[in-house]
Each structure stands twice: as structure tokens, then as C-alpha cells.
VEXVEXKE-409193 format. One record per atom (N, C-alpha, C, O): atom name; residue in three letters; x, y, z; residue number from 1. Coordinates in Angstrom, 1 decimal, padded with zeros to 4 digits. Layout:
<titis>
{titi 'CA','ALA',{X,Y,Z},NUM}
...
</titis>
This chain:
<titis>
{titi 'N','MET',{076.5,107.2,092.9},1}
{titi 'CA','MET',{077.6,106.2,092.9},1}
{titi 'C','MET',{078.4,106.4,094.2},1}
{titi 'O','MET',{078.7,107.5,094.6},1}
{titi 'N','LYS',{078.6,105.3,094.9},2}
{titi 'CA','LYS',{079.2,105.3,096.2},2}
{titi 'C','LYS',{080.8,105.3,096.0},2}
{titi 'O','LYS',{081.3,104.5,095.2},2}
{titi 'N','LYS',{081.4,106.2,096.7},3}
{titi 'CA','LYS',{082.9,106.2,096.7},3}
{titi 'C','LYS',{083.5,105.1,097.4},3}
{titi 'O','LYS',{083.0,104.6,098.4},3}
{titi 'N','LYS',{084.6,104.6,096.9},4}
{titi 'CA','LYS',{085.4,103.5,097.5},4}
{titi 'C','LYS',{086.4,104.1,098.5},4}
{titi 'O','LYS',{087.2,105.0,098.1},4}
{titi 'N','TYR',{086.3,103.7,099.7},5}
{titi 'CA','TYR',{087.2,104.2,100.7},5}
{titi 'C','TYR',{088.5,103.3,100.8},5}
{titi 'O','TYR',{088.3,102.1,100.9},5}
{titi 'N','ILE',{089.6,103.9,100.8},6}
{titi 'CA','ILE',{090.9,103.2,100.9},6}
{titi 'C','ILE',{091.4,103.5,102.3},6}
{titi 'O','ILE',{091.6,104.7,102.7},6}
{titi 'N','SER',{091.7,102.5,103.1},7}
{titi 'CA','SER',{092.3,102.7,104.4},7}
{titi 'C','SER',{093.7,103.0,104.3},7}
{titi 'O','SER',{094.4,102.7,103.3},7}
{titi 'N','PHE',{094.3,103.7,105.3},8}
{titi 'CA','PHE',{095.7,104.1,105.2},8}
{titi 'C','PHE',{096.6,102.8,105.1},8}
{titi 'O','PHE',{097.7,102.9,104.6},8}
{titi 'N','GLU',{096.2,101.7,105.7},9}
{titi 'CA','GLU',{097.0,100.5,105.7},9}
{titi 'C','GLU',{097.2,100.0,104.2},9}
{titi 'O','GLU',{098.1,099.2,104.0},9}
{titi 'N','ASN',{096.3,100.4,103.3},10}
{titi 'CA','ASN',{096.4,099.9,101.9},10}
{titi 'C','ASN',{097.2,100.9,101.0},10}
{titi 'O','ASN',{097.4,100.6,099.9},10}
{titi 'N','LEU',{097.6,102.0,101.6},11}
{titi 'CA','LEU',{098.4,102.9,100.8},11}
{titi 'C','LEU',{099.8,102.4,100.6},11}
{titi 'O','LEU',{100.4,101.9,101.6},11}
{titi 'N','GLU',{100.4,102.4,099.4},12}
{titi 'CA','GLU',{101.7,101.9,099.2},12}
{titi 'C','GLU',{102.7,102.7,100.0},12}
{titi 'O','GLU',{103.7,102.1,100.6},12}
{titi 'N','VAL',{102.5,104.0,100.2},13}
{titi 'CA','VAL',{103.5,104.8,101.0},13}
{titi 'C','VAL',{103.5,104.3,102.4},13}
{titi 'O','VAL',{104.6,104.3,103.0},13}
{titi 'N','TYR',{102.4,104.0,103.0},14}
{titi 'CA','TYR',{102.3,103.5,104.3},14}
{titi 'C','TYR',{102.9,102.1,104.4},14}
{titi 'O','TYR',{103.7,101.8,105.4},14}
{titi 'N','GLN',{102.6,101.2,103.5},15}
{titi 'CA','GLN',{103.2,099.9,103.5},15}
{titi 'C','GLN',{104.7,099.9,103.4},15}
{titi 'O','GLN',{105.3,099.1,104.1},15}
{titi 'N','LEU',{105.2,100.8,102.6},16}
{titi 'CA','LEU',{106.7,100.9,102.5},16}
{titi 'C','LEU',{107.3,101.4,103.8},16}
{titi 'O','LEU',{108.3,100.9,104.3},16}
{titi 'N','ALA',{106.6,102.3,104.5},17}
{titi 'CA','ALA',{107.1,102.8,105.8},17}
{titi 'C','ALA',{107.1,101.7,106.8},17}
{titi 'O','ALA',{108.0,101.6,107.6},17}
{titi 'N','GLN',{106.1,100.8,106.8},18}
{titi 'CA','GLN',{106.0,099.7,107.7},18}
{titi 'C','GLN',{107.1,098.7,107.4},18}
{titi 'O','GLN',{107.7,098.2,108.4},18}
{titi 'N','GLU',{107.4,098.4,106.2},19}
{titi 'CA','GLU',{108.5,097.5,105.8},19}
{titi 'C','GLU',{109.9,098.1,106.3},19}
{titi 'O','GLU',{110.7,097.3,106.8},19}
{titi 'N','ILE',{110.0,099.4,106.1},20}
{titi 'CA','ILE',{111.3,100.0,106.6},20}
{titi 'C','ILE',{111.3,099.9,108.1},20}
{titi 'O','ILE',{112.4,099.7,108.7},20}
{titi 'N','SER',{110.2,100.1,108.8},21}
{titi 'CA','SER',{110.2,100.0,110.3},21}
{titi 'C','SER',{110.6,098.6,110.7},21}
{titi 'O','SER',{111.3,098.4,111.7},21}
{titi 'N','LYS',{110.1,097.6,110.0},22}
{titi 'CA','LYS',{110.4,096.2,110.3},22}
{titi 'C','LYS',{111.9,095.9,110.2},22}
{titi 'O','LYS',{112.5,095.3,111.1},22}
{titi 'N','VAL',{112.5,096.3,109.1},23}
{titi 'CA','VAL',{114.0,096.1,108.9},23}
{titi 'C','VAL',{114.8,096.9,109.9},23}
{titi 'O','VAL',{115.8,096.5,110.4},23}
{titi 'N','SER',{114.3,098.1,110.2},24}
{titi 'CA','SER',{115.0,099.0,111.2},24}
{titi 'C','SER',{115.0,098.4,112.6},24}
{titi 'O','SER',{116.0,098.5,113.3},24}
{titi 'N','TRP',{113.9,097.8,112.9},25}
{titi 'CA','TRP',{113.8,097.1,114.2},25}
{titi 'C','TRP',{114.8,095.9,114.3},25}
{titi 'O','TRP',{115.4,095.7,115.4},25}
{titi 'N','GLU',{115.0,095.2,113.2},26}
{titi 'CA','GLU',{116.0,094.1,113.2},26}
{titi 'C','GLU',{117.3,094.7,113.5},26}
{titi 'O','GLU',{118.1,094.0,114.2},26}
{titi 'N','ILE',{117.7,095.8,112.9},27}
{titi 'CA','ILE',{119.0,096.4,113.2},27}
{titi 'C','ILE',{119.1,096.9,114.6},27}
{titi 'O','ILE',{120.1,096.6,115.3},27}
{titi 'N','TYR',{118.0,097.6,115.1},28}
{titi 'CA','TYR',{118.0,098.1,116.5},28}
{titi 'C','TYR',{118.2,097.0,117.5},28}
{titi 'O','TYR',{118.9,097.1,118.5},28}
{titi 'N','GLN',{117.5,095.9,117.3},29}
{titi 'CA','GLN',{117.5,094.8,118.3},29}
{titi 'C','GLN',{118.9,094.2,118.5},29}
{titi 'O','GLN',{119.2,093.6,119.5},29}
{titi 'N','LYS',{119.8,094.3,117.5},30}
{titi 'CA','LYS',{121.1,093.8,117.6},30}
{titi 'C','LYS',{122.1,094.7,118.3},30}
{titi 'O','LYS',{123.2,094.3,118.6},30}
{titi 'N','PHE',{121.7,095.9,118.6},31}
{titi 'CA','PHE',{122.6,096.9,119.3},31}
{titi 'C','PHE',{122.7,096.5,120.7},31}
{titi 'O','PHE',{121.7,095.9,121.3},31}
{titi 'N','ASN',{123.8,096.8,121.3},32}
{titi 'CA','ASN',{123.9,096.6,122.8},32}
{titi 'C','ASN',{123.2,097.8,123.4},32}
{titi 'O','ASN',{122.8,098.7,122.8},32}
{titi 'N','TRP',{123.1,097.7,124.7},33}
{titi 'CA','TRP',{122.3,098.7,125.5},33}
{titi 'C','TRP',{122.9,100.1,125.3},33}
{titi 'O','TRP',{122.1,101.1,125.2},33}
{titi 'N','GLU',{124.2,100.2,125.2},34}
{titi 'CA','GLU',{124.8,101.6,125.1},34}
{titi 'C','GLU',{124.5,102.2,123.7},34}
{titi 'O','GLU',{124.2,103.4,123.6},34}
{titi 'N','ILE',{124.6,101.4,122.6},35}
{titi 'CA','ILE',{124.3,101.9,121.3},35}
{titi 'C','ILE',{122.8,102.2,121.2},35}
{titi 'O','ILE',{122.5,103.2,120.5},35}
{titi 'N','LYS',{122.0,101.4,121.8},36}
{titi 'CA','LYS',{120.6,101.6,121.7},36}
{titi 'C','LYS',{120.3,103.0,122.4},36}
{titi 'O','LYS',{119.5,103.7,121.9},36}
{titi 'N','LYS',{120.9,103.3,123.5},37}
{titi 'CA','LYS',{120.7,104.5,124.2},37}
{titi 'C','LYS',{121.2,105.7,123.4},37}
{titi 'O','LYS',{120.6,106.8,123.4},37}
{titi 'N','ILE',{122.4,105.6,122.8},38}
{titi 'CA','ILE',{123.1,106.8,122.2},38}
{titi 'C','ILE',{122.5,107.1,120.8},38}
{titi 'O','ILE',{122.2,108.2,120.5},38}
{titi 'N','ILE',{122.3,106.1,120.0},39}
{titi 'CA','ILE',{121.8,106.3,118.6},39}
{titi 'C','ILE',{120.5,105.6,118.3},39}
{titi 'O','ILE',{119.6,106.1,117.7},39}
{titi 'N','GLY',{120.4,104.3,118.8},40}
{titi 'CA','GLY',{119.3,103.5,118.5},40}
{titi 'C','GLY',{117.9,104.0,118.8},40}
{titi 'O','GLY',{117.0,103.9,117.9},40}
{titi 'N','GLU',{117.7,104.6,119.9},41}
{titi 'CA','GLU',{116.4,105.1,120.3},41}
{titi 'C','GLU',{116.0,106.2,119.4},41}
{titi 'O','GLU',{114.8,106.3,119.0},41}
{titi 'N','GLN',{116.9,107.1,119.0},42}
{titi 'CA','GLN',{116.6,108.2,118.2},42}
{titi 'C','GLN',{116.3,107.7,116.7},42}
{titi 'O','GLN',{115.4,108.2,116.1},42}
{titi 'N','PHE',{117.1,106.7,116.3},43}
{titi 'CA','PHE',{116.9,106.2,115.0},43}
{titi 'C','PHE',{115.5,105.5,114.9},43}
{titi 'O','PHE',{114.8,105.8,113.9},43}
{titi 'N','ILE',{115.2,104.6,115.8},44}
{titi 'CA','ILE',{113.9,103.9,115.7},44}
{titi 'C','ILE',{112.7,104.8,115.9},44}
{titi 'O','ILE',{111.7,104.6,115.3},44}
{titi 'N','THR',{112.9,105.8,116.7},45}
{titi 'CA','THR',{111.8,106.8,116.9},45}
{titi 'C','THR',{111.5,107.5,115.6},45}
{titi 'O','THR',{110.4,107.7,115.2},45}
{titi 'N','ALA',{112.6,108.0,115.0},46}
{titi 'CA','ALA',{112.4,108.7,113.7},46}
{titi 'C','ALA',{111.8,107.8,112.6},46}
{titi 'O','ALA',{110.9,108.2,111.9},46}
{titi 'N','ILE',{112.3,106.6,112.5},47}
{titi 'CA','ILE',{111.7,105.6,111.6},47}
{titi 'C','ILE',{110.2,105.4,111.8},47}
{titi 'O','ILE',{109.4,105.5,110.9},47}
{titi 'N','ASP',{109.9,105.1,113.0},48}
{titi 'CA','ASP',{108.5,104.8,113.3},48}
{titi 'C','ASP',{107.6,106.0,113.2},48}
{titi 'O','ASP',{106.4,105.8,112.9},48}
{titi 'N','SER',{108.1,107.2,113.4},49}
{titi 'CA','SER',{107.4,108.4,113.2},49}
{titi 'C','SER',{106.9,108.6,111.8},49}
{titi 'O','SER',{105.9,109.3,111.5},49}
{titi 'N','ILE',{107.6,108.1,110.8},50}
{titi 'CA','ILE',{107.3,108.3,109.4},50}
{titi 'C','ILE',{105.9,107.7,109.1},50}
{titi 'O','ILE',{105.0,108.4,108.7},50}
{titi 'N','GLY',{105.7,106.4,109.4},51}
{titi 'CA','GLY',{104.4,105.7,109.2},51}
{titi 'C','GLY',{103.3,106.3,110.1},51}
{titi 'O','GLY',{102.2,106.4,109.7},51}
{titi 'N','ALA',{103.7,106.7,111.3},52}
{titi 'CA','ALA',{102.7,107.3,112.2},52}
{titi 'C','ALA',{102.1,108.6,111.7},52}
{titi 'O','ALA',{100.9,108.8,111.8},52}
{titi 'N','ASN',{103.0,109.4,111.1},53}
{titi 'CA','ASN',{102.6,110.7,110.6},53}
{titi 'C','ASN',{101.8,110.5,109.3},53}
{titi 'O','ASN',{100.8,111.3,109.0},53}
{titi 'N','ILE',{102.1,109.5,108.5},54}
{titi 'CA','ILE',{101.3,109.2,107.3},54}
{titi 'C','ILE',{099.9,108.8,107.7},54}
{titi 'O','ILE',{098.9,109.3,107.1},54}
{titi 'N','ALA',{099.8,107.9,108.7},55}
{titi 'CA','ALA',{098.5,107.5,109.2},55}
{titi 'C','ALA',{097.7,108.6,109.7},55}
{titi 'O','ALA',{096.5,108.7,109.4},55}
{titi 'N','GLU',{098.3,109.4,110.6},56}
{titi 'CA','GLU',{097.6,110.5,111.2},56}
{titi 'C','GLU',{097.2,111.5,110.2},56}
{titi 'O','GLU',{096.0,112.0,110.2},56}
{titi 'N','GLY',{098.0,111.9,109.2},57}
{titi 'CA','GLY',{097.7,112.8,108.2},57}
{titi 'C','GLY',{096.5,112.3,107.3},57}
{titi 'O','GLY',{095.6,113.1,107.0},57}
{titi 'N','TYR',{096.6,111.0,107.0},58}
{titi 'CA','TYR',{095.5,110.4,106.2},58}
{titi 'C','TYR',{094.2,110.5,106.9},58}
{titi 'O','TYR',{093.1,110.6,106.3},58}
{titi 'N','GLY',{094.2,110.5,108.2},59}
{titi 'CA','GLY',{092.9,110.6,109.0},59}
{titi 'C','GLY',{092.4,112.0,109.2},59}
{titi 'O','GLY',{091.3,112.1,109.7},59}
{titi 'N','ARG',{093.1,113.0,108.8},60}
{titi 'CA','ARG',{092.7,114.4,108.9},60}
{titi 'C','ARG',{091.7,114.7,107.8},60}
{titi 'O','ARG',{091.8,114.2,106.7},60}
{titi 'N','TYR',{090.8,115.6,108.1},61}
{titi 'CA','TYR',{089.8,116.0,107.1},61}
{titi 'C','TYR',{090.3,117.1,106.1},61}
{titi 'O','TYR',{090.1,117.0,104.9},61}
{titi 'N','HIS',{090.9,118.2,106.7},62}
{titi 'CA','HIS',{091.3,119.3,105.9},62}
{titi 'C','HIS',{092.6,119.1,105.2},62}
{titi 'O','HIS',{093.6,118.5,105.8},62}
{titi 'N','PHE',{092.7,119.5,104.0},63}
{titi 'CA','PHE',{093.9,119.2,103.2},63}
{titi 'C','PHE',{095.2,119.8,103.8},63}
{titi 'O','PHE',{096.2,119.1,103.8},63}
{titi 'N','LEU',{095.1,121.0,104.2},64}
{titi 'CA','LEU',{096.4,121.6,104.8},64}
{titi 'C','LEU',{096.8,120.9,106.1},64}
{titi 'O','LEU',{098.0,120.8,106.4},64}
{titi 'N','ASP',{095.8,120.4,106.8},65}
{titi 'CA','ASP',{096.1,119.6,108.0},65}
{titi 'C','ASP',{096.8,118.3,107.6},65}
{titi 'O','ASP',{097.8,117.8,108.2},65}
{titi 'N','LYS',{096.2,117.6,106.6},66}
{titi 'CA','LYS',{096.8,116.4,106.1},66}
{titi 'C','LYS',{098.2,116.6,105.7},66}
{titi 'O','LYS',{099.1,115.9,106.1},66}
{titi 'N','ILE',{098.4,117.6,104.9},67}
{titi 'CA','ILE',{099.7,117.9,104.3},67}
{titi 'C','ILE',{100.7,118.2,105.3},67}
{titi 'O','ILE',{101.9,117.8,105.2},67}
{titi 'N','LYS',{100.3,118.9,106.4},68}
{titi 'CA','LYS',{101.2,119.2,107.5},68}
{titi 'C','LYS',{101.8,117.9,108.1},68}
{titi 'O','LYS',{103.0,117.8,108.4},68}
{titi 'N','PHE',{101.0,116.9,108.3},69}
{titi 'CA','PHE',{101.5,115.6,108.8},69}
{titi 'C','PHE',{102.3,114.9,107.8},69}
{titi 'O','PHE',{103.3,114.2,108.2},69}
{titi 'N','PHE',{102.0,115.0,106.5},70}
{titi 'CA','PHE',{102.9,114.4,105.5},70}
{titi 'C','PHE',{104.2,115.0,105.4},70}
{titi 'O','PHE',{105.3,114.4,105.2},70}
{titi 'N','TYR',{104.3,116.4,105.7},71}
{titi 'CA','TYR',{105.6,117.1,105.8},71}
{titi 'C','TYR',{106.3,116.6,107.0},71}
{titi 'O','TYR',{107.5,116.4,107.0},71}
{titi 'N','ASN',{105.6,116.3,108.1},72}
{titi 'CA','ASN',{106.2,115.8,109.3},72}
{titi 'C','ASN',{106.8,114.4,109.1},72}
{titi 'O','ASN',{107.9,114.1,109.5},72}
{titi 'N','ALA',{106.1,113.6,108.3},73}
{titi 'CA','ALA',{106.6,112.3,107.9},73}
{titi 'C','ALA',{107.9,112.4,107.1},73}
{titi 'O','ALA',{108.9,111.7,107.4},73}
{titi 'N','ARG',{107.9,113.4,106.2},74}
{titi 'CA','ARG',{109.2,113.6,105.4},74}
{titi 'C','ARG',{110.3,114.1,106.3},74}
{titi 'O','ARG',{111.5,113.7,106.1},74}
{titi 'N','ALA',{110.0,114.9,107.2},75}
{titi 'CA','ALA',{111.1,115.4,108.1},75}
{titi 'C','ALA',{111.6,114.3,109.0},75}
{titi 'O','ALA',{112.8,114.2,109.2},75}
{titi 'N','SER',{110.7,113.4,109.5},76}
{titi 'CA','SER',{111.2,112.2,110.2},76}
{titi 'C','SER',{112.1,111.3,109.3},76}
{titi 'O','SER',{113.0,110.7,109.8},76}
{titi 'N','LEU',{111.7,111.2,108.1},77}
{titi 'CA','LEU',{112.5,110.4,107.1},77}
{titi 'C','LEU',{113.9,111.0,107.0},77}
{titi 'O','LEU',{114.9,110.3,107.0},77}
{titi 'N','PHE',{114.0,112.3,106.9},78}
{titi 'CA','PHE',{115.3,112.9,106.8},78}
{titi 'C','PHE',{116.1,112.7,108.1},78}
{titi 'O','PHE',{117.3,112.5,108.0},78}
{titi 'N','GLU',{115.5,112.8,109.2},79}
{titi 'CA','GLU',{116.2,112.5,110.5},79}
{titi 'C','GLU',{116.6,111.1,110.5},79}
{titi 'O','GLU',{117.8,110.8,110.9},79}
{titi 'N','ALA',{115.8,110.2,110.1},80}
{titi 'CA','ALA',{116.2,108.7,110.0},80}
{titi 'C','ALA',{117.4,108.5,109.1},80}
{titi 'O','ALA',{118.2,107.7,109.4},80}
{titi 'N','GLN',{117.4,109.2,108.0},81}
{titi 'CA','GLN',{118.6,109.1,107.1},81}
{titi 'C','GLN',{119.8,109.6,107.8},81}
{titi 'O','GLN',{120.9,109.0,107.6},81}
{titi 'N','HIS',{119.7,110.6,108.6},82}
{titi 'CA','HIS',{120.9,111.1,109.4},82}
{titi 'C','HIS',{121.4,110.0,110.3},82}
{titi 'O','HIS',{122.6,109.7,110.3},82}
{titi 'N','TRP',{120.5,109.4,111.1},83}
{titi 'CA','TRP',{120.9,108.3,112.0},83}
{titi 'C','TRP',{121.4,107.1,111.3},83}
{titi 'O','TRP',{122.4,106.5,111.7},83}
{titi 'N','LEU',{120.8,106.8,110.1},84}
{titi 'CA','LEU',{121.3,105.7,109.3},84}
{titi 'C','LEU',{122.7,105.9,108.8},84}
{titi 'O','LEU',{123.5,104.9,108.8},84}
{titi 'N','LYS',{123.0,107.1,108.4},85}
{titi 'CA','LYS',{124.4,107.4,108.0},85}
{titi 'C','LYS',{125.4,107.2,109.1},85}
{titi 'O','LYS',{126.5,106.6,108.9},85}
{titi 'N','LEU',{125.0,107.6,110.3},86}
{titi 'CA','LEU',{125.9,107.4,111.5},86}
{titi 'C','LEU',{126.1,105.9,111.8},86}
{titi 'O','LEU',{127.2,105.5,112.0},86}
{titi 'N','ILE',{125.0,105.2,111.7},87}
{titi 'CA','ILE',{125.0,103.8,112.0},87}
{titi 'C','ILE',{125.9,103.1,111.0},87}
{titi 'O','ILE',{126.8,102.2,111.3},87}
{titi 'N','SER',{125.8,103.5,109.7},88}
{titi 'CA','SER',{126.6,102.9,108.7},88}
{titi 'C','SER',{128.1,103.2,108.8},88}
{titi 'O','SER',{128.9,102.4,108.7},88}
{titi 'N','CYS',{128.3,104.5,109.0},89}
{titi 'CA','CYS',{129.7,105.0,109.1},89}
{titi 'C','CYS',{130.4,104.3,110.3},89}
{titi 'O','CYS',{131.7,104.1,110.3},89}
{titi 'N','ARG',{129.7,104.0,111.3},90}
{titi 'CA','ARG',{130.3,103.4,112.6},90}
{titi 'C','ARG',{130.3,101.9,112.5},90}
{titi 'O','ARG',{130.7,101.2,113.5},90}
{titi 'N','GLY',{129.8,101.3,111.4},91}
{titi 'CA','GLY',{129.8,099.9,111.2},91}
{titi 'C','GLY',{128.9,099.2,112.2},91}
{titi 'O','GLY',{129.3,098.1,112.7},91}
{titi 'N','LEU',{127.8,099.7,112.5},92}
{titi 'CA','LEU',{126.9,099.2,113.6},92}
{titi 'C','LEU',{125.8,098.3,113.1},92}
{titi 'O','LEU',{125.1,097.7,113.9},92}
{titi 'N','GLY',{125.6,098.1,111.8},93}
{titi 'CA','GLY',{124.5,097.3,111.3},93}
{titi 'C','GLY',{124.9,096.4,110.2},93}
{titi 'O','GLY',{126.0,096.5,109.6},93}
{titi 'N','ASP',{124.0,095.5,109.9},94}
{titi 'CA','ASP',{124.2,094.5,108.8},94}
{titi 'C','ASP',{124.2,095.3,107.5},94}
{titi 'O','ASP',{123.3,096.1,107.3},94}
{titi 'N','LYS',{125.2,095.1,106.7},95}
{titi 'CA','LYS',{125.4,095.9,105.5},95}
{titi 'C','LYS',{124.2,095.7,104.5},95}
{titi 'O','LYS',{123.8,096.7,103.9},95}
{titi 'N','GLU',{123.7,094.5,104.4},96}
{titi 'CA','GLU',{122.5,094.3,103.5},96}
{titi 'C','GLU',{121.3,095.1,104.0},96}
{titi 'O','GLU',{120.6,095.7,103.2},96}
{titi 'N','ASN',{121.0,095.0,105.3},97}
{titi 'CA','ASN',{119.9,095.8,105.8},97}
{titi 'C','ASN',{120.1,097.3,105.7},97}
{titi 'O','ASN',{119.1,098.0,105.4},97}
{titi 'N','LEU',{121.3,097.7,105.9},98}
{titi 'CA','LEU',{121.6,099.2,105.7},98}
{titi 'C','LEU',{121.4,099.6,104.3},98}
{titi 'O','LEU',{120.8,100.7,104.1},98}
{titi 'N','ARG',{121.8,098.8,103.3},99}
{titi 'CA','ARG',{121.6,099.2,101.9},99}
{titi 'C','ARG',{120.1,099.2,101.6},99}
{titi 'O','ARG',{119.6,100.0,100.9},99}
{titi 'N','PHE',{119.4,098.2,102.1},100}
{titi 'CA','PHE',{117.9,098.1,101.9},100}
{titi 'C','PHE',{117.3,099.4,102.4},100}
{titi 'O','PHE',{116.5,100.0,101.7},100}
{titi 'N','LEU',{117.7,099.8,103.6},101}
{titi 'CA','LEU',{117.1,101.0,104.2},101}
{titi 'C','LEU',{117.4,102.3,103.4},101}
{titi 'O','LEU',{116.6,103.1,103.1},101}
{titi 'N','GLU',{118.7,102.4,103.0},102}
{titi 'CA','GLU',{119.1,103.6,102.3},102}
{titi 'C','GLU',{118.3,103.7,101.0},102}
{titi 'O','GLU',{117.8,104.8,100.6},102}
{titi 'N','LYS',{118.2,102.6,100.2},103}
{titi 'CA','LYS',{117.4,102.6,099.0},103}
{titi 'C','LYS',{116.0,102.8,099.2},103}
{titi 'O','LYS',{115.4,103.7,098.5},103}
{titi 'N','ASN',{115.4,102.2,100.2},104}
{titi 'CA','ASN',{113.9,102.3,100.4},104}
{titi 'C','ASN',{113.5,103.6,101.0},104}
{titi 'O','ASN',{112.4,104.1,100.8},104}
{titi 'N','LEU',{114.4,104.2,101.8},105}
{titi 'CA','LEU',{114.1,105.6,102.3},105}
{titi 'C','LEU',{114.1,106.6,101.2},105}
{titi 'O','LEU',{113.2,107.5,101.2},105}
{titi 'N','GLU',{114.9,106.4,100.2},106}
{titi 'CA','GLU',{114.9,107.3,099.0},106}
{titi 'C','GLU',{113.6,107.1,098.3},106}
{titi 'O','GLU',{112.9,108.1,097.9},106}
{titi 'N','GLU',{113.2,105.9,098.1},107}
{titi 'CA','GLU',{111.9,105.6,097.4},107}
{titi 'C','GLU',{110.7,106.2,098.2},107}
{titi 'O','GLU',{109.8,106.7,097.7},107}
{titi 'N','LEU',{110.8,106.0,099.5},108}
{titi 'CA','LEU',{109.7,106.5,100.4},108}
{titi 'C','LEU',{109.6,108.0,100.3},108}
{titi 'O','LEU',{108.5,108.6,100.3},108}
{titi 'N','ASN',{110.8,108.7,100.3},109}
{titi 'CA','ASN',{110.8,110.1,100.1},109}
{titi 'C','ASN',{110.0,110.5,098.9},109}
{titi 'O','ASN',{109.2,111.5,098.9},109}
{titi 'N','LEU',{110.3,109.9,097.8},110}
{titi 'CA','LEU',{109.5,110.2,096.5},110}
{titi 'C','LEU',{108.0,110.0,096.7},110}
{titi 'O','LEU',{107.2,110.8,096.2},110}
{titi 'N','LYS',{107.7,108.9,097.3},111}
{titi 'CA','LYS',{106.2,108.5,097.5},111}
{titi 'C','LYS',{105.6,109.6,098.4},111}
{titi 'O','LYS',{104.4,109.9,098.2},111}
{titi 'N','ILE',{106.2,110.0,099.5},112}
{titi 'CA','ILE',{105.7,111.0,100.3},112}
{titi 'C','ILE',{105.5,112.3,099.6},112}
{titi 'O','ILE',{104.5,113.0,099.7},112}
{titi 'N','ASN',{106.5,112.7,098.8},113}
{titi 'CA','ASN',{106.4,113.9,097.9},113}
{titi 'C','ASN',{105.2,113.8,097.0},113}
{titi 'O','ASN',{104.5,114.8,096.8},113}
{titi 'N','MET',{105.0,112.7,096.4},114}
{titi 'CA','MET',{103.9,112.5,095.5},114}
{titi 'C','MET',{102.6,112.6,096.2},114}
{titi 'O','MET',{101.6,113.1,095.7},114}
{titi 'N','LEU',{102.5,112.1,097.5},115}
{titi 'CA','LEU',{101.3,112.2,098.3},115}
{titi 'C','LEU',{101.0,113.6,098.6},115}
{titi 'O','LEU',{099.8,114.1,098.6},115}
{titi 'N','ILE',{102.0,114.4,099.0},116}
{titi 'CA','ILE',{101.9,115.8,099.2},116}
{titi 'C','ILE',{101.3,116.5,098.0},116}
{titi 'O','ILE',{100.4,117.3,098.0},116}
{titi 'N','LYS',{102.0,116.3,096.9},117}
{titi 'CA','LYS',{101.6,116.9,095.6},117}
{titi 'C','LYS',{100.2,116.6,095.2},117}
{titi 'O','LYS',{099.4,117.4,094.8},117}
{titi 'N','ALA',{099.8,115.3,095.4},118}
{titi 'CA','ALA',{098.4,114.9,095.0},118}
{titi 'C','ALA',{097.4,115.6,095.9},118}
{titi 'O','ALA',{096.3,116.0,095.4},118}
{titi 'N','ASN',{097.7,115.7,097.2},119}
{titi 'CA','ASN',{096.8,116.4,098.1},119}
{titi 'C','ASN',{096.6,117.9,097.8},119}
{titi 'O','ASN',{095.5,118.5,097.8},119}
{titi 'N','PHE',{097.7,118.5,097.4},120}
{titi 'CA','PHE',{097.7,119.9,097.0},120}
{titi 'C','PHE',{096.8,120.0,095.7},120}
{titi 'O','PHE',{096.1,121.0,095.5},120}
{titi 'N','LYS',{097.0,119.1,094.8},121}
{titi 'CA','LYS',{096.3,119.1,093.5},121}
{titi 'C','LYS',{094.8,119.0,093.7},121}
{titi 'O','LYS',{094.0,119.8,093.2},121}
{titi 'N','VAL',{094.4,118.1,094.6},122}
{titi 'CA','VAL',{093.0,117.9,094.9},122}
{titi 'C','VAL',{092.4,119.1,095.6},122}
{titi 'O','VAL',{091.3,119.5,095.3},122}
{titi 'N','LYS',{093.2,119.7,096.5},123}
{titi 'CA','LYS',{092.7,120.9,097.2},123}
{titi 'C','LYS',{092.5,122.0,096.2},123}
{titi 'O','LYS',{091.5,122.7,096.3},123}
{titi 'N','ASN',{093.5,122.2,095.3},124}
{titi 'CA','ASN',{093.4,123.3,094.4},124}
{titi 'C','ASN',{092.4,123.2,093.3},124}
{titi 'O','ASN',{091.9,124.2,092.8},124}
{titi 'N','GLU',{092.0,121.9,093.0},125}
{titi 'CA','GLU',{090.9,121.7,092.1},125}
{titi 'C','GLU',{089.5,121.8,092.7},125}
{titi 'O','GLU',{088.5,121.7,092.0},125}
{titi 'N','GLY',{089.5,121.9,094.0},126}
{titi 'CA','GLY',{088.2,122.0,094.8},126}
{titi 'C','GLY',{087.5,120.7,094.9},126}
{titi 'O','GLY',{086.3,120.7,095.2},126}
{titi 'N','LYS',{088.1,119.6,094.7},127}
{titi 'CA','LYS',{087.5,118.3,094.9},127}
{titi 'C','LYS',{087.8,117.8,096.2},127}
{titi 'O','LYS',{088.9,117.9,096.7},127}
{titi 'N','ILE',{086.8,117.1,096.8},128}
{titi 'CA','ILE',{087.0,116.5,098.1},128}
{titi 'C','ILE',{087.2,115.0,098.0},128}
{titi 'O','ILE',{086.4,114.3,097.3},128}
{titi 'N','SER',{088.3,114.5,098.6},129}
{titi 'CA','SER',{088.5,113.0,098.5},129}
{titi 'C','SER',{087.8,112.3,099.6},129}
{titi 'O','SER',{087.9,111.0,099.6},129}
</titis>
């Protein structure tokens, strides 16, 4: 029986990271040059790093290597939440988009944790995905 391969683009966790990147870019684009330089660049870099680390981890062969990148994705998510709080506290973004990001970053955190747990489970059971 031939195994079905799922590309990283079809993973829910990756798709949510991409949607978050899209909305974050909308917020970033509205910043003036000074805000982009002070907060915006770090915010958008952290946001985009989430999806990039999920994709890179998914492309790794060894489970612990995969998991390391998924941990990096989660760390970037926490950094993004930090910048999001500053943006929100300083009244720098559209409130609806900020609420969307806050809610969906929490959901993404859960999905990344489930991805990590699933990879540990498969590794510990000795099955290769």
C-alpha cells in the first residue's frame, strides 16, 4: 500500500500561520516608517518566522530535528505575542485585526503543541511517517 504524502502547505497549522501572516502584514503596512523601524520589523519577522519554521521542520527527516524547528516556531509565536501586546497597548493597529491575531495566535500555539506531541508520539512508537 502506497502512503499518501501531505505537503506542508496542506497542514492546518501551516495554513493558520499563513493567515496570521496575512493579517499581520495588513497591520504592518499601515505603520509609518518610524513605527515600522521600532516595532514593526521585529513584529513581522517574528510572525513570518512561525510559518517558516513549521515548513522547515516538516521538511526534516529526523524527528528530533523536526521537533526543534516546531519549538522554534512556538518561540517565534511567543515573541510575536509580545510585539502584538505592545502594538495593542500603544493603539497602533486596527482593533478588529488585533483581536483576530490575539485569538488566532492562541489557537496556533495549541496546534503547534499538538504537532510537537504527535511527532514525539510517532518517534516513541518507532513508526516512521
